[in-house]
VEXDREN-2710 file (C-alpha; in Angstrom, 1 decimal):
% VEXDREN-2710
k/r/px/py/pz
1/UNK/18.7/51.4/139.7
2/UNK/19.3/50.6/143.4
3/UNK/16.4/50.7/145.9
4/UNK/18.1/53.6/147.7
5/UNK/18.5/55.6/144.5
6/UNK/14.9/55.0/143.7
7/UNK/13.8/56.2/147.2
8/UNK/16.0/59.3/146.8
9/UNK/14.8/60.0/143.3
10/UNK/11.2/59.9/144.4
11/UNK/12.0/62.2/147.3
12/UNK/13.7/64.6/145.0
13/UNK/10.7/64.7/142.8
14/UNK/8.6/65.1/146.0
15/UNK/6.6/62.0/145.1
16/UNK/4.9/60.2/148.0
17/UNK/5.4/56.5/148.4
18/UNK/3.6/53.7/150.2
19/UNK/5.1/50.5/151.6
20/UNK/3.0/47.5/152.4
21/UNK/4.2/45.7/155.5
22/UNK/3.8/42.0/155.7
23/UNK/4.3/40.1/158.9
24/UNK/5.4/36.5/158.1
25/UNK/3.9/35.2/161.4
26/UNK/0.4/36.3/160.2
27/UNK/0.8/35.6/156.5
28/UNK/-1.0/32.6/155.0
29/UNK/-2.7/31.6/151.8
30/UNK/-5.9/33.2/152.8
31/UNK/-4.3/36.6/153.4
32/UNK/-2.2/36.3/150.3
33/UNK/-5.2/35.6/148.1
34/UNK/-7.2/38.5/149.6
35/UNK/-4.3/41.0/149.1
36/UNK/-3.6/39.7/145.6
37/UNK/-7.3/40.0/144.6
38/UNK/-7.0/43.7/145.6
39/UNK/-3.8/44.0/143.6
40/UNK/-2.2/45.2/146.8
41/UNK/1.3/44.1/146.0
42/UNK/1.4/46.0/142.7
43/UNK/-0.2/49.1/144.2
44/UNK/2.5/49.5/146.8
45/UNK/5.8/51.1/145.9
46/UNK/7.7/48.9/148.2
47/UNK/7.0/45.6/150.1
48/UNK/8.4/45.4/153.6
49/UNK/8.5/41.9/155.1
50/UNK/9.2/41.4/158.7
51/UNK/8.3/41.9/162.4
52/UNK/9.7/41.8/165.9
53/UNK/9.3/38.1/166.4
54/UNK/8.9/36.0/163.3
55/UNK/8.3/32.8/165.3
56/UNK/7.9/30.4/162.4
57/UNK/10.4/29.8/159.6
58/UNK/8.2/31.6/157.2
59/UNK/10.3/34.6/156.1
60/UNK/11.7/33.0/153.0
61/UNK/8.4/31.4/152.0
62/UNK/6.6/34.7/152.4
63/UNK/9.1/36.5/150.2
64/UNK/9.0/33.7/147.5
65/UNK/5.2/33.7/147.4
66/UNK/5.0/37.5/147.0
67/UNK/7.6/37.4/144.2
68/UNK/5.3/35.2/142.1
69/UNK/2.9/38.1/141.7
70/UNK/4.9/41.2/142.2
71/UNK/8.0/42.8/140.8
72/UNK/8.2/45.6/143.4
73/UNK/11.2/45.8/145.6
74/UNK/10.9/43.4/148.6
75/UNK/12.7/44.7/151.6
76/UNK/13.3/42.8/154.9
77/UNK/12.2/44.7/158.0
78/UNK/14.2/42.7/160.5
79/UNK/13.6/42.2/164.2
80/UNK/17.0/40.5/164.8
81/UNK/20.1/39.2/163.0
82/UNK/18.2/36.0/162.3
83/UNK/15.8/37.7/159.9
84/UNK/17.9/37.5/156.7
85/UNK/16.9/35.9/153.5
86/UNK/18.7/36.2/150.2
87/UNK/15.4/35.9/148.2
88/UNK/14.6/39.5/149.1
89/UNK/15.9/42.5/147.2
90/UNK/17.1/44.5/150.2
91/UNK/17.2/44.8/153.9
92/UNK/16.7/47.8/156.3
93/UNK/19.8/47.6/158.5
94/UNK/18.0/49.2/161.5
95/UNK/20.0/51.1/164.1
96/UNK/17.6/51.8/167.0
97/UNK/18.8/55.4/167.6
98/UNK/15.9/56.2/169.8
99/UNK/17.0/53.7/172.5
100/UNK/20.1/53.1/174.6
101/UNK/20.3/49.3/174.1
102/UNK/23.7/48.8/172.4
103/UNK/22.6/45.4/171.1
104/UNK/20.1/47.1/168.7
105/UNK/22.4/50.1/168.0
106/UNK/25.3/47.9/166.8
107/UNK/25.4/44.5/168.5
108/UNK/23.0/42.7/166.2
109/UNK/24.6/44.3/163.2
110/UNK/28.0/42.9/164.0
111/UNK/26.6/39.3/163.9
112/UNK/24.7/40.0/160.7
113/UNK/27.5/41.8/158.8
114/UNK/29.4/38.8/157.5
115/UNK/26.1/37.2/156.3
116/UNK/25.0/40.4/154.6
117/UNK/28.4/40.9/153.0
118/UNK/28.2/37.6/151.3
119/UNK/24.5/38.0/150.3
120/UNK/23.2/39.9/147.3
121/UNK/20.9/42.0/149.5
122/UNK/21.0/45.7/149.1
123/UNK/21.7/47.0/152.6
124/UNK/19.9/50.2/153.5
125/UNK/21.4/51.9/156.6
126/UNK/18.4/53.1/158.5
127/UNK/18.0/55.2/161.7
128/UNK/15.1/53.6/163.4
129/UNK/13.1/55.6/166.1
130/UNK/10.4/54.1/168.2
131/UNK/7.7/56.7/169.0
132/UNK/5.2/56.2/171.9
133/UNK/1.9/55.2/170.3
134/UNK/-0.6/54.9/173.1
135/UNK/0.2/51.4/174.3
136/UNK/3.3/49.1/174.8
137/UNK/4.3/47.4/171.6
138/UNK/6.2/44.2/170.8
139/UNK/9.1/46.3/169.3
140/UNK/9.6/48.2/172.5
141/UNK/9.3/45.1/174.6
142/UNK/11.7/43.0/172.5
143/UNK/14.3/45.8/172.2
144/UNK/14.0/46.7/175.9
145/UNK/14.0/50.4/175.0
146/UNK/11.7/53.4/175.9
147/UNK/10.0/55.0/172.9
148/UNK/10.4/58.8/172.3
149/UNK/7.3/60.5/173.9
150/UNK/4.6/61.2/171.4
151/UNK/4.5/64.9/172.4
152/UNK/8.3/65.5/172.2
153/UNK/8.9/66.3/168.5
154/UNK/12.1/68.1/169.3
155/UNK/13.6/65.0/170.8
156/UNK/12.8/63.0/167.7
157/UNK/14.2/65.8/165.5
158/UNK/17.5/65.9/167.3
159/UNK/17.7/62.1/167.3
160/UNK/17.2/62.1/163.5
161/UNK/19.7/64.8/163.1
162/UNK/22.3/62.8/165.0
163/UNK/21.5/59.8/162.8
164/UNK/22.0/61.8/159.7
165/UNK/25.3/63.1/161.0
166/UNK/26.4/59.5/161.7
167/UNK/25.9/58.7/158.0
168/UNK/22.6/56.8/158.1
169/UNK/20.7/57.0/154.8
170/UNK/17.1/56.8/155.9
171/UNK/15.1/57.8/159.0
172/UNK/12.2/55.5/160.1
173/UNK/9.9/56.8/162.8
174/UNK/7.4/54.1/164.0
175/UNK/4.8/53.8/166.7
176/UNK/4.8/50.1/166.2
177/UNK/2.4/47.4/165.0
178/UNK/-1.1/47.8/166.4
179/UNK/-0.4/51.2/167.9
180/UNK/-3.3/53.4/169.0
181/UNK/-1.7/56.5/167.6
182/UNK/0.4/57.3/164.6
183/UNK/3.4/59.6/164.7
184/UNK/2.1/63.1/165.1
185/UNK/2.0/65.5/162.2
186/UNK/4.0/68.0/164.2
187/UNK/6.7/65.5/164.8
188/UNK/6.8/64.6/161.1
189/UNK/7.0/68.3/160.2
190/UNK/9.9/68.9/162.5
191/UNK/11.7/65.8/161.2
192/UNK/11.2/67.2/157.6
193/UNK/12.6/70.6/158.6
194/UNK/15.6/69.0/160.4
195/UNK/17.0/66.4/158.1
196/UNK/17.4/66.0/154.4
197/UNK/17.1/62.2/154.4
198/UNK/14.0/60.3/153.2
199/UNK/11.6/59.9/156.1
200/UNK/9.6/56.7/156.6
201/UNK/6.6/56.7/158.9
202/UNK/4.8/53.7/160.3
203/UNK/2.3/52.6/162.9
204/UNK/-1.3/53.4/163.8
205/UNK/-2.6/54.5/160.4
206/UNK/-6.2/53.4/159.8
207/UNK/-7.7/56.0/157.5
208/UNK/-6.9/57.6/154.2
209/UNK/-7.3/61.0/155.9
210/UNK/-4.5/60.1/158.3
211/UNK/-2.3/59.0/155.5
212/UNK/-2.8/62.2/153.6
213/UNK/-1.9/64.3/156.7
214/UNK/1.2/62.2/157.2
215/UNK/2.3/62.6/153.6
216/UNK/1.5/66.3/153.6
217/UNK/3.4/66.8/156.9
218/UNK/6.6/65.6/155.2
219/UNK/6.7/61.8/155.1
220/UNK/8.2/60.3/152.0
221/UNK/7.2/56.7/152.6
222/UNK/4.1/55.6/154.6
223/UNK/4.2/52.1/156.0
224/UNK/0.9/50.3/156.6
225/UNK/0.4/46.7/157.5
226/UNK/-2.3/45.7/160.1
227/UNK/-5.0/47.9/158.8
228/UNK/-4.7/46.4/155.3
229/UNK/-4.6/42.8/156.6
230/UNK/-7.8/43.5/158.5
231/UNK/-9.5/45.4/155.7
232/UNK/-7.9/44.8/152.2
233/UNK/-10.3/47.5/150.7
234/UNK/-8.2/50.0/152.6
235/UNK/-5.4/49.6/149.9
236/UNK/-7.7/51.2/147.3
237/UNK/-8.3/54.3/149.5
238/UNK/-4.5/54.6/150.2
239/UNK/-3.6/54.2/146.6
240/UNK/-6.2/56.7/145.4
241/UNK/-5.1/59.3/148.0
242/UNK/-1.4/58.8/147.1
243/UNK/-2.1/59.2/143.4
244/UNK/-4.1/62.4/143.9
245/UNK/-1.3/63.9/146.0
246/UNK/1.3/62.9/143.4
247/UNK/-0.7/64.3/140.5
248/UNK/-0.9/67.6/142.3
249/UNK/2.9/67.6/142.8
250/UNK/3.6/66.8/139.2
251/UNK/1.3/69.6/138.1
252/UNK/3.2/72.1/140.3
END
């Protein structure tokens, strides 16, 4: 089964999913051991690897190391056309539909396309939306775009609708790494009402209660990175909350 089919199948069953986001720039043996001790890689449904910068040539090494302990799909979350590694299982081909910078709408993709075509990576066409999260983020700075205002759910909904009509397969709304706020529940609810695509939400999640509200508002996949790197015990809380929600869904 392809990664995309798996995501769609889980959505159809209304099962909630969790993606662990690993930043290669921060990833080292110490973090790997801490996460592995908590069985974090196995408790996640998907592993996202990437970031806006990736300064060191550590993308491939990070993916290879995670593969030694995990059989979950490893998906590259790229910041540019340079962030491609065939050791991964797939890549989010992000079109930054919230911005007006053509380089991140299509320009980077043109450079990456021949490389991706020759690779074995599953390409996941994703409408990426930056949402204002309380402070400037690396993603907004590097992409030179203005995030959608946090209190404008209708703008996000119309943007996602356009992405769906353009043929994108996933919608990813993100307040960015280290954001003070997560995407609002109202915005997630409007996205869920507006599009039929799987919805991925990331940024600013630090408690299991936040995670539950995001899933219940309509998110299919919740992405968490910083909070787990800082507190590996958080993975247990997230996993427990997700399992409880999914058990309720299966009973219904």
